C-alpha positions as CSV (number, residue, x, y, z in Angstrom):
1,X,44.0,16.4,-1.5
2,X,43.8,18.1,1.9
3,X,42.3,16.4,4.8
4,X,39.5,19.0,5.1
5,X,38.5,18.4,1.5
6,X,38.3,14.7,2.2
7,X,36.1,15.2,5.3
8,X,33.8,17.5,3.3
9,X,33.5,14.9,0.5
10,X,32.8,12.1,3.0
11,X,30.1,14.2,4.7
12,X,28.5,15.0,1.4
13,X,28.4,11.3,0.5
14,X,26.8,10.4,3.8
15,X,24.2,13.1,3.4
16,X,23.5,12.0,-0.2
17,X,23.1,8.4,0.9
18,X,20.8,9.3,3.7
19,X,18.6,11.4,1.4
20,X,18.6,8.6,-1.2
21,X,17.4,6.0,1.3
22,X,15.0,8.2,3.3
23,X,13.2,9.4,0.1
24,X,12.5,5.9,-1.1
25,X,15.5,5.9,-3.4
26,X,15.2,2.2,-4.1
27,X,12.4,0.6,-6.1
28,X,11.4,-1.4,-3.1
29,X,11.2,1.7,-0.9
30,X,9.0,3.5,-3.5
31,X,6.9,0.3,-3.9
32,X,6.3,0.1,-0.2
33,X,5.2,3.7,0.0
34,X,2.9,3.2,-3.0
35,X,1.4,0.0,-1.5
36,X,0.7,1.8,1.8
37,X,-1.1,4.6,-0.2
38,X,-3.2,1.9,-1.9
39,X,-4.2,0.2,1.3
40,X,-5.1,3.5,3.0
41,X,-6.9,4.8,-0.1
42,X,-8.9,1.6,-0.2
43,X,-10.0,1.8,3.4
44,X,-10.8,5.5,3.2
45,X,-12.9,5.2,0.0
46,X,-14.6,2.1,1.4
47,X,-15.5,3.8,4.6
48,X,-16.9,6.8,2.6
49,X,-19.0,4.4,0.5
50,X,-17.3,5.7,-2.6
51,X,-17.2,2.4,-4.3
52,X,-16.3,3.7,-7.7
53,X,-13.1,5.0,-6.2
54,X,-12.7,1.8,-4.1
55,X,-12.6,-0.2,-7.4
56,X,-9.7,1.9,-8.6
57,X,-7.6,0.2,-5.9
58,X,-8.4,-3.3,-7.2
59,X,-7.6,-5.5,-10.2
60,X,-8.9,-8.9,-11.3
61,X,-12.7,-8.4,-11.1
62,X,-14.6,-9.5,-14.1
63,X,-17.6,-7.1,-14.1
64,X,-17.4,-3.6,-12.5
65,X,-21.2,-3.5,-11.9
66,X,-21.1,-6.8,-10.0
67,X,-18.0,-5.6,-8.1
68,X,-19.8,-2.4,-7.1
69,X,-22.9,-4.3,-6.0
70,X,-20.7,-6.6,-3.9
71,X,-18.9,-3.7,-2.2
72,X,-22.2,-2.0,-1.5
73,X,-23.5,-5.2,0.1
74,X,-20.4,-5.7,2.1
75,X,-20.4,-2.2,3.4
76,X,-24.0,-2.4,4.4
77,X,-23.2,-5.5,6.4
78,X,-19.8,-4.6,7.9
79,X,-19.9,-1.0,8.7
80,X,-16.6,0.9,8.7
81,X,-13.2,-0.7,8.5
82,X,-10.6,0.5,11.0
83,X,-7.0,-0.1,9.9
84,X,-5.4,-1.1,13.2
85,X,-1.9,-2.1,12.0
86,X,-0.1,-1.6,8.8
87,X,3.7,-1.7,8.7
88,X,5.2,-0.9,5.4
89,X,8.4,-2.6,6.5
90,X,6.5,-5.9,6.5
91,X,5.5,-5.6,2.8
92,X,7.0,-8.4,0.8
93,X,7.7,-7.3,-2.8
94,X,8.7,-9.9,-5.4
95,X,8.9,-8.4,-8.9
96,X,5.4,-7.3,-9.8
97,X,3.6,-8.9,-6.9
98,X,3.4,-8.0,-3.2
99,X,2.0,-9.3,0.0
100,X,1.3,-7.3,3.1
101,X,-0.1,-8.2,6.5
102,X,-2.8,-5.9,7.9
103,X,-5.0,-5.8,10.9
104,X,-8.5,-4.4,10.7
105,X,-11.4,-4.0,13.1
106,X,-14.5,-5.0,11.2
107,X,-17.9,-5.4,12.9
108,X,-16.3,-4.9,16.2
109,X,-13.8,-7.8,15.8
110,X,-10.1,-7.5,15.2
111,X,-9.0,-9.5,12.2
112,X,-5.5,-10.1,10.7
113,X,-5.1,-11.0,7.0
114,X,-2.7,-10.9,4.1
115,X,-3.5,-8.6,1.2
116,X,-2.1,-9.6,-2.2
117,X,-1.3,-7.0,-4.8
118,X,-0.1,-6.8,-8.4
119,X,1.7,-4.1,-10.2
120,X,-0.1,-3.1,-13.4
121,X,1.1,-0.4,-15.7
122,X,3.4,0.9,-12.9
123,X,0.6,1.1,-10.3
124,X,-0.1,-1.3,-7.4
125,X,-3.6,-2.8,-7.2
126,X,-5.2,-5.1,-4.7
127,X,-6.1,-8.5,-6.2
128,X,-9.9,-8.9,-6.1
129,X,-9.6,-12.6,-5.5
130,X,-7.6,-13.2,-2.3
């Protein structure tokens, strides 16, 4: 094989590897992107007071009507959530569970917390009970 063919093949392999990694080619990469979408979707729907949608980001609640009432009460007391810091690189995925550190501003105070998630039927959900 000629040297120019080898160089072309090596370049193609490097490009393919880059595309695979940057497009979330690994399960962990895809999981981290999905988890970030869940966190951002939760905050967005909560701030819009769309609690039916907010519940779609959660799992583990016993009664949806109780959960909706609780979210409504929380929102009336807290005002909007501002997601200050979320780094998908800090997401710790272990099988069908994940844990992610986030920082919010709520009621004018900055707060850090861990959000625990579970993968159900291929979708990530925030655990209702933290």
